[in-house]
RODOFI-46210 format. One line per 4 residues: number of its first residue (from 1); their letters; for each residue x, y negated, z negated of N, C-alpha, C. Coordinates in steps of 0.2 Angstrom, whole numbers, plus 5000, padded with zeros to 4 digits. Each point is the difference from the previous one (the first is absolute). Last residue first. Layout:
BEGIN
NUM	a	X/Y/Z/X/Y/Z/X/Y/Z | ...
! end
This chain:
BEGIN
228	eees	4971/4878/4879/4996/4995/5004/4993/4999/4998 | 5012/5016/4989/5003/4993/4998/4997/4995/5004 | 4995/5023/5005/4997/4997/4994/5002/4994/4998 | 5010/5010/5018/4993/4998/5002/4996/4998/4994
224	davd	5022/5008/4997/5000/4994/5004/4993/4997/5002 | 5003/5021/4990/5002/4995/4995/5000/4993/5003 | 4996/5019/5014/4994/4999/4995/5002/4994/4995 | 5017/5008/5014/4995/4997/5004/4994/4998/4996
220	akrd	5017/5012/4990/5002/4993/5001/4995/4997/5004 | 4997/5022/4998/4999/4997/4993/5002/4993/5001 | 5004/5014/5018/4993/4998/5000/4999/4997/4993 | 5022/5004/5014/4998/5000/4993/4993/4997/5000
216	wlpt	5010/5014/5021/5001/4994/4997/4997/5000/4993 | 4998/5018/5016/5007/4999/5000/5002/4993/4998 | 4980/5021/4996/5002/4993/5002/5007/4998/4999 | 4989/5025/5005/5004/4996/4995/5001/4993/5002
212	atkg	4984/5024/5004/5002/4993/5003/5003/4996/4995 | 4993/5028/5007/5001/4995/4995/5003/4993/5003 | 4985/5024/5008/5004/4995/5001/5001/4995/4994 | 4989/5023/5007/5003/4998/4994/5005/4994/5000
208	tyss	4996/5011/5024/4995/4999/4994/5004/4999/4993 | 5002/4997/5030/5003/5001/4993/4995/4999/4994 | 4995/4997/5023/5000/5007/4999/5003/5001/4993 | 4998/4979/5011/4994/5001/4996/5000/5008/4998
204	hnya	5017/4990/5014/5001/4998/4993/4994/5002/4996 | 5004/5016/5020/5001/4993/5000/5000/4998/4993 | 5002/5024/5016/5000/4996/4994/4999/4993/5002 | 5002/5018/5016/4998/5004/4994/4999/4995/4994
200	mgry	4996/4991/5025/5006/5002/4996/4997/5004/4994 | 4986/4988/5016/5003/5006/5003/5006/5003/4997 | 4996/4975/4994/4995/5005/5002/5003/5005/5005 | 5009/4979/4988/5003/5007/5000/4995/5006/5001
196	iird	4994/4976/5003/5007/5001/5002/5003/5007/5000 | 4978/4995/4991/5001/4999/5007/5007/5001/5003 | 4996/4999/4977/4997/5007/5002/5000/5000/5008 | 5007/4980/4990/5005/5005/4998/4998/5007/5003
192	eeyt	4986/4981/4999/5004/5000/5006/5005/5005/5000 | 4986/4998/4981/4996/5002/5006/5004/5000/5007 | 5009/4993/4979/5000/5007/5000/4996/5002/5006 | 5013/4978/5004/4995/5002/4995/5000/5008/5000
188	tffs	5022/4985/5006/4995/5004/5003/4995/5001/4994 | 5023/4989/5001/4994/4996/4999/4994/5003/5004 | 5019/5013/5005/5002/4994/4998/4993/4995/5000 | 5008/5024/5009/4997/4999/4993/5002/4994/4997
184	qrgy	5006/5004/5022/4995/5005/5000/4996/5000/4993 | 5019/4986/5009/4994/4997/4999/4994/5006/4999 | 5025/5001/5005/4999/4997/4994/4993/4998/4998 | 5004/5003/5025/5006/5002/4995/4999/4996/4994
180	apse	4986/4998/5020/4998/5004/4995/5005/5002/4995 | 5003/4987/5021/4997/4996/4995/4997/5004/4994 | 5023/5009/5014/4992/4999/5001/4997/4995/4994 | 5023/5009/5002/4999/4994/5004/4993/4998/5001
176	rfkq	5007/5020/4987/5002/4994/4997/4999/4993/5004 | 4994/5021/5009/4995/4998/4995/5003/4994/4996 | 5013/5009/5017/4994/4997/5003/4995/4998/4995 | 5019/5012/4993/5002/4993/5002/4994/4996/5003
172	ktqe	4998/5023/4994/5000/4995/4994/5002/4993/5002 | 5001/5017/5017/4993/4999/4997/5000/4995/4994 | 5021/5007/5008/4996/4995/5005/4993/4999/4998 | 5013/5015/4987/5002/4993/4999/4997/4995/5005
168	gsya	4989/5023/4990/5004/4998/5005/5002/4993/5000 | 4977/5008/4988/5006/5004/5002/5004/4997/5005 | 4985/4990/4979/5000/5001/5007/5006/5003/5002 | 4994/4993/4977/4996/5005/5002/5000/5002/5008
164	ydds	5013/4982/4988/5002/5007/4999/4996/5005/5003 | 4997/4975/4999/5001/5004/5007/5003/5007/4999 | 4983/4983/4983/5007/5001/5002/5000/5004/5006 | 4981/4995/4985/5001/4995/5006/5007/5000/5003
160	wtpd	4993/5013/4981/4996/5002/5006/5000/4995/5006 | 5012/4995/4979/5002/5007/5002/4996/5002/5007 | 4995/4979/4989/5006/5000/5004/5002/5007/5002 | 4976/4989/4992/5004/5006/5000/5006/5000/5004
156	iiyv	4978/4985/4990/5006/4999/5003/5005/5006/4998 | 4971/4993/5000/5006/5005/4999/5006/4997/5003 | 4977/4988/4989/5004/5001/5006/5006/5005/4999 | 4974/4991/4990/5006/5003/4998/5004/5002/5007
152	neet	4980/4980/4994/5002/5006/5003/5006/5002/4997 | 4987/4980/4993/4996/5004/5005/5002/5006/5002 | 5012/4986/4984/4993/5001/4997/4996/5004/5005 | 5025/5006/5003/4997/4993/4999/4993/5001/4997
148	ryel	5025/5015/5002/4993/4999/4999/4997/4993/4999 | 5021/5019/5010/4999/4992/4999/4992/5000/4999 | 5017/5022/4998/4994/4997/5001/5000/4993/4999 | 5018/5023/5005/4998/4993/4997/4994/4998/5002
144	wahg	5012/5026/4997/5000/4994/5004/4998/4994/4997 | 5006/5029/4998/5000/4994/4997/5000/4994/5005 | 4994/5029/4996/5003/4994/5004/4999/4994/4996 | 5000/5030/4998/4998/4993/4999/5003/4995/5004
140	ggrr	4995/5028/5005/5004/4995/4997/4997/4993/4999 | 4990/5022/5009/5006/4999/5004/5005/4994/4996 | 4974/4999/4996/5004/5006/5001/5006/4999/5005 | 4994/4979/4986/4996/5004/5004/5004/5007/5001
136	ngsv	5001/4975/4985/5002/5006/5001/4995/5004/5005 | 5010/4973/4992/4994/5005/5000/5003/5007/5002 | 5006/4971/4994/5002/5007/5001/4995/5005/4999 | 5007/4971/5002/4995/5005/5000/5003/5007/5001
132	kyln	5006/4972/4993/5003/5007/5002/4995/5005/4999 | 4995/4973/5004/4999/5006/4996/5005/5005/5003 | 4994/4971/5001/5003/5006/5003/5000/5006/4995 | 4993/4977/4997/4995/5003/5003/5003/5007/5004
128	etlg	5019/4984/4994/4993/4999/4997/4995/5003/5005 | 5025/4999/5003/4997/5006/4997/4992/4999/4998 | 5020/4987/5011/4994/5001/5003/4997/5007/4998 | 5022/4986/4996/4994/4998/4996/4994/5002/5003
124	kera	5023/5006/5007/4996/4994/5004/4995/4998/4996 | 5012/5018/4991/5005/4995/5002/4997/4994/5003 | 4986/5019/4996/5002/4996/4994/5005/4995/5001 | 4995/5014/5018/4994/4996/4999/5001/4996/4993
120	llif	5016/5016/5007/5001/4994/5004/4994/4995/4999 | 5000/5020/4988/5006/4996/4998/5001/4994/5004 | 4983/5016/5006/4998/4996/4993/5006/4996/4998 | 5003/5015/5019/4996/4994/5001/4998/4996/4994
116	fnsy	5012/5019/4997/5005/4996/5003/4995/4993/5002 | 4989/5018/4990/5004/4997/4995/5005/4994/5004 | 4986/5015/5014/4996/4995/4996/5004/4996/4995 | 5011/5017/5012/4998/4995/5005/4996/4994/4996
112	ddcv	5006/5019/4988/5006/4996/5001/4998/4994/5005 | 4984/5017/4996/5001/4996/4994/5006/4995/5001 | 4996/5016/5017/4995/4995/5000/5001/4995/4994 | 5022/5012/5006/4993/5002/5001/4996/4994/4999
108	gsgy	5026/4997/5009/4996/5002/4994/4993/5003/5002 | 5025/4985/5009/4995/5005/5002/4996/5002/4993 | 5019/4985/5003/4997/4999/5006/4994/5005/5001 | 5020/4993/4984/4998/5007/5002/4996/5000/5006
104	qyyd	5007/4979/4992/5006/5004/5001/4998/5007/5002 | 4983/4984/4995/5004/4998/5006/5005/5005/5002 | 4989/5002/4980/4995/5002/5005/5004/4999/5007 | 5011/4993/4980/5000/5007/5001/4995/5002/5006
100	ektp	5001/4977/4994/5006/5002/5003/5000/5008/5001 | 4983/4990/4987/4999/4999/5007/5006/5002/5005 | 4998/5013/4977/5000/4993/5002/4998/4999/5007 | 4994/5020/4980/5003/4998/5006/4999/4992/5002
96	ttgg	5001/5012/4975/4995/4997/5005/5004/4998/5006 | 5008/5021/4985/5001/4993/5000/4995/4997/5005 | 5002/5023/4997/5000/4998/4993/5000/4992/5000 | 5001/5014/5020/5006/5001/4996/4999/4998/4993
92	ryps	4987/5001/5023/4997/5003/4993/5006/5001/4995 | 5001/4992/5024/4997/4995/4996/4998/5003/4993 | 5010/5012/5019/5005/4996/4997/4997/4995/4995 | 4990/5025/5005/4999/4993/5002/5006/4996/4997
88	kksg	5003/5026/5007/4998/4996/4995/5000/4993/5002 | 4996/5023/5015/5004/4994/4998/4998/4996/4995 | 4987/5018/5009/5007/5003/5001/5006/4994/4999 | 4975/4998/4999/5003/5003/4994/5007/5002/5001
84	rmva	4983/4990/5015/5000/5007/5000/5003/5003/4993 | 5000/4976/5005/4993/5002/4999/4999/5008/5000 | 5021/4990/5003/4998/4999/4993/4993/5002/5000 | 5009/5002/5021/5004/5005/4995/4997/4999/4993
80	ydyt	4992/4986/5018/4997/5006/4999/5003/5005/4996 | 4999/4973/5002/5005/5005/4999/4996/5006/4999 | 4996/4976/5014/4997/5005/4996/5005/5005/4999 | 5007/4974/5004/4997/5006/5004/4998/5005/4995
76	fndv	5008/4972/5002/4999/5006/4996/4997/5005/5005 | 5004/4977/5005/5006/5002/4997/4999/5006/4996 | 4983/4989/5013/5006/4999/5004/5006/5003/4997 | 4979/5000/4989/5000/5005/5006/5006/4999/5004
72	vekq	4997/4984/4982/5001/5007/4998/5000/5005/5005 | 4997/4977/5006/5007/5001/4997/5001/5008/4997 | 4978/4993/5008/5005/5000/5006/5007/5002/4997 | 4984/4995/4984/4998/5006/5004/5005/5002/5005
68	iewl	5002/4979/4990/5002/5005/4996/4999/5007/5003 | 4991/4981/5011/5008/5000/5000/5003/5005/4996 | 4976/4997/4999/5002/5003/5006/5008/5000/5001 | 4991/4989/4981/4999/5007/4999/5002/5004/5007
64	gdyv	4999/4977/5001/5005/5002/4995/5000/5007/4999 | 4983/4990/5013/5006/5000/5003/5006/5002/4996 | 4979/4999/4990/5000/5005/5006/5007/5000/5003 | 4996/4984/4984/5000/5006/4997/5001/5006/5005
60	eqpv	4996/4978/5008/5007/5000/4997/5001/5007/4996 | 4978/4995/5009/5005/5001/5005/5007/5001/4998 | 4978/5007/4985/5004/4994/5002/5005/5001/5005 | 4977/5015/4998/5007/5000/4997/5004/4994/5003
56	ddpk	4977/5006/5005/5000/4999/4993/5007/5001/4997 | 4994/5004/5024/4998/4993/4998/5001/4998/4993 | 5016/5019/5013/4993/4999/4997/4998/4993/4998 | 5018/5007/5020/5000/4998/4993/4992/5000/4998
52	tdky	5011/5015/5020/4997/4994/4998/4999/4999/4993 | 5009/5020/5013/5004/4994/5000/4997/4993/4999 | 4998/5030/4999/4996/4994/4999/5005/4994/4999 | 4998/5027/5012/5003/4996/4995/4996/4993/5000
48	riiy	5004/5027/5011/4996/4995/4999/5003/4996/4994 | 5008/5019/5020/5002/4996/4994/4995/4995/4999 | 5006/5024/5013/4995/4995/5000/5001/4996/4993 | 5018/5015/5016/4997/4999/4993/4995/4994/5001
44	yrkt	5009/5019/5019/5001/4993/4997/4996/5000/4994 | 5010/5016/5023/4997/5000/4993/5001/4993/4997 | 5009/5007/5021/4993/4999/5001/4997/4999/4993 | 5026/4994/5001/4996/5006/5002/4993/4998/5001
40	nnit	5020/4987/4991/4999/5000/5007/4996/5006/5003 | 5003/4996/4976/5006/5002/5004/4999/5001/5007 | 4979/4995/4989/5005/5003/4996/5005/5002/5005 | 4982/4979/5001/5002/5006/5003/5006/5003/4996
36	idir	4980/4983/4992/5007/5000/5001/5002/5007/5002 | 4977/4983/4998/5003/5006/5001/5007/5000/5002 | 4981/4983/4986/5005/5001/5005/5002/5007/5000 | 4979/4983/4989/5003/5007/5001/5006/4999/5005
32	kvas	4984/4985/4979/5003/5001/5007/5003/5006/5001 | 4982/4987/4982/5004/5006/5001/5002/5000/5008 | 4984/4985/4991/5007/4998/4998/5005/5005/5001 | 4977/5004/5005/5002/4994/5004/5007/4998/4998
28	tqsn	4986/5018/4990/5005/5001/5005/5003/4995/5003 | 4982/4997/4984/5006/5004/4997/5005/5001/5005 | 4981/4990/5007/5003/4995/4995/5006/5004/4997 | 4986/5012/5015/5004/4995/5003/5004/4996/4996
24	dqnq	4984/5015/4991/5006/5003/5002/5005/4996/5004 | 4980/4991/4993/5004/5001/4994/5006/5004/5002 | 4984/4996/5017/5003/4994/4997/5005/5001/4995 | 4987/5018/5007/5005/4998/5005/5004/4994/4998
20	alan	4981/5007/4987/5006/5004/4999/5006/4999/5005 | 4980/4988/5003/5003/4998/4994/5006/5004/4998 | 4987/5006/5018/5003/4993/5002/5004/4998/4994 | 4986/5019/4998/5006/5001/5004/5004/4994/5001
16	ysfv	4980/4997/4989/5005/5004/4996/5006/5001/5003 | 4982/4991/5012/5003/4995/4996/5005/5003/4995 | 4988/5014/5014/5004/4996/5004/5004/4995/4996 | 4983/5013/4990/5006/5004/5002/5005/4996/5004
12	acii	4980/4990/4995/5003/5001/4994/5007/5004/5001 | 4985/4997/5018/5003/4994/4998/5004/5000/4994 | 4987/5019/5006/5005/4999/5005/5004/4993/4998 | 4981/5005/4987/5006/5004/4999/5006/4999/5004
8	ftvv	4980/4988/5004/5003/4998/4994/5006/5004/4999 | 4986/5006/5017/5004/4994/5002/5004/4998/4994 | 4985/5017/4996/5006/5003/5004/5004/4994/5002 | 4980/4994/4989/5005/5004/4996/5006/5002/5003
4	irkm	4983/4991/5013/5003/4995/4996/5005/5003/4995 | 4987/5014/5014/5004/4997/5004/5004/4994/4996 | 4983/5012/4989/5006/5004/5001/5005/4997/5004 | 4979/4989/4998/5004/5000/4994/5006/5004/5000
! end
């Protein structure tokens, strides 16, 4: 009897470990890794990213939002002076910034990255199921976007997908030419996000008190469905 019990326990532990391994593989399978050398030294950045379309997102939506993500990171950079408070933001003058304003100034903080993205998404008619999200953590707040389906919530964060965090023009250029450029936070789940930013002091889950604002008229959607 003892031998049967021991055998059962061993089989149960083996099955649990196999299940845990399969779950881990399912989460990490979509996440890829590249290493980019810092200015031709022996030091390097470990960069994880995702470049596959989720099954529950229409191809045309994914492609359209990727064009917007790339447009924003190609034409914008992070403004540390505004973040530190040593410079006034050009987008806070009392009037609503236009798309041309973002192109003209070419820099901003996370909220500006998100608002620039939203303007382009509205122009293309791609705001359905898209939310602007903001949260807080020790050291400051952050703003990004989410695309939500019935099955999943996906992060779209043009700020954290840009090249400003990498030192040296050569290193930045290698990142821009890599498949990771623009994709560190593009249609990533929160589980994948924790993998991509593991080893760092933060990820999108580390922000609390989050608010999510829908970027399309949900009342109109409800009215349309009622008429049908």
